[in-house]
C-alpha positions as CSV (number, residue, x, y, z in Angstrom):
1,M,13.2,-7.0,-19.5
2,S,10.3,-9.6,-20.2
3,G,10.5,-11.4,-16.9
4,V,11.0,-8.5,-14.7
5,L,7.9,-6.8,-16.7
6,M,5.8,-9.8,-16.2
7,R,6.7,-10.1,-12.7
8,F,5.6,-6.2,-12.0
9,R,2.5,-6.5,-14.1
10,V,1.2,-9.8,-12.0
11,M,2.1,-8.1,-8.6
12,A,0.6,-4.7,-9.8
13,I,-2.8,-6.2,-10.7
14,I,-2.7,-8.3,-7.5
15,A,-1.9,-5.6,-5.2
16,G,-4.5,-3.2,-7.1
17,V,-7.3,-6.1,-6.6
18,M,-6.5,-6.6,-2.8
19,S,-6.2,-2.9,-2.5
20,L,-9.7,-2.5,-3.9
21,L,-11.0,-5.3,-1.7
22,L,-9.3,-3.6,1.3
23,W,-10.8,-0.5,0.6
24,F,-14.3,-1.1,-0.5
25,G,-14.9,-4.5,1.1
26,Y,-13.3,-5.1,4.2
27,M,-13.1,-1.5,5.6
28,P,-16.5,-0.5,4.9
29,A,-17.5,-3.9,6.5
30,K,-15.6,-3.2,9.5
31,Y,-16.2,0.4,10.2
32,L,-19.7,1.0,8.5
33,I,-21.9,-1.8,8.2
34,D,-20.6,-3.4,11.6
35,N,-21.8,-7.0,10.8
36,P,-19.8,-9.4,12.6
37,S,-20.7,-12.2,9.9
38,L,-19.7,-10.3,7.0
39,L,-16.2,-9.3,8.9
40,D,-15.5,-12.9,9.6
41,V,-15.9,-13.9,5.8
42,M,-13.6,-11.1,5.1
43,R,-11.0,-11.3,7.6
44,W,-8.4,-12.7,5.5
45,V,-8.2,-9.5,3.1
46,P,-5.7,-7.4,5.4
47,I,-3.6,-10.2,6.2
48,V,-3.3,-11.2,2.5
49,H,-2.9,-7.6,1.5
50,G,-0.2,-7.1,4.3
51,Y,1.8,-10.2,2.8
52,L,1.5,-9.2,-0.6
53,Y,2.5,-5.5,-0.6
54,P,6.0,-6.1,0.4
55,I,6.3,-8.3,-2.2
56,Y,4.9,-5.4,-4.7
57,I,7.4,-3.2,-3.4
58,L,10.3,-5.3,-4.0
59,T,9.0,-6.2,-7.6
60,A,8.4,-2.6,-8.3
61,I,12.1,-1.8,-7.1
62,Q,13.6,-4.3,-9.2
63,F,11.7,-3.4,-12.2
64,A,12.5,0.4,-11.5
65,A,16.2,-0.7,-11.3
66,V,16.2,-2.7,-14.4
67,A,14.4,0.0,-16.4
68,R,16.9,2.6,-15.0
69,F,14.1,5.0,-13.5
70,P,15.2,7.8,-11.7
71,L,14.4,7.7,-7.5
72,K,11.5,9.8,-7.9
73,R,9.7,7.6,-10.4
74,M,10.7,4.6,-8.5
75,I,9.2,6.1,-5.4
76,G,5.8,6.9,-7.5
77,F,5.6,3.0,-8.5
78,I,5.9,2.1,-4.9
79,L,3.4,4.7,-3.6
80,A,1.1,3.6,-6.5
81,G,0.3,0.3,-4.5
82,T,-1.1,2.4,-1.7
83,L,-4.0,3.3,-3.8
84,P,-6.5,1.0,-5.0
85,V,-6.3,2.0,-8.8
86,A,-3.1,3.6,-8.8
87,S,-1.2,0.2,-9.2
88,L,-3.3,-0.6,-12.0
89,I,-2.9,2.6,-14.0
90,A,1.1,2.4,-13.1
91,E,1.0,-1.4,-14.7
92,R,-1.2,0.2,-17.9
93,R,1.6,2.7,-18.4
94,V,4.6,0.5,-18.0
95,V,3.0,-2.0,-20.7
96,K,2.2,0.8,-23.0
97,Q,5.9,2.2,-22.6
98,Y,7.8,-1.4,-22.6
99,S,5.7,-3.4,-25.1
């Protein structure tokens, strides 16, 4: 369980940080500020987020299967990666429960 838990923790933190960068860095730079030079600096954020989110999903499914979570809770963990702080909250709850 510890290997699966560690993988989930790492991916939840990375997905949370990337969501924060996407929502509060890239999106405002693209749609509110409209500064091309700032947008060029942050162009990597949605690409990296797009590659890392499926890995987070697979990690969440693997952890939920090993922990024998019901389907509803598994879906909740997957959806936690879509909101900036939700994956970080999910990670904290899992650590508290399984440590």
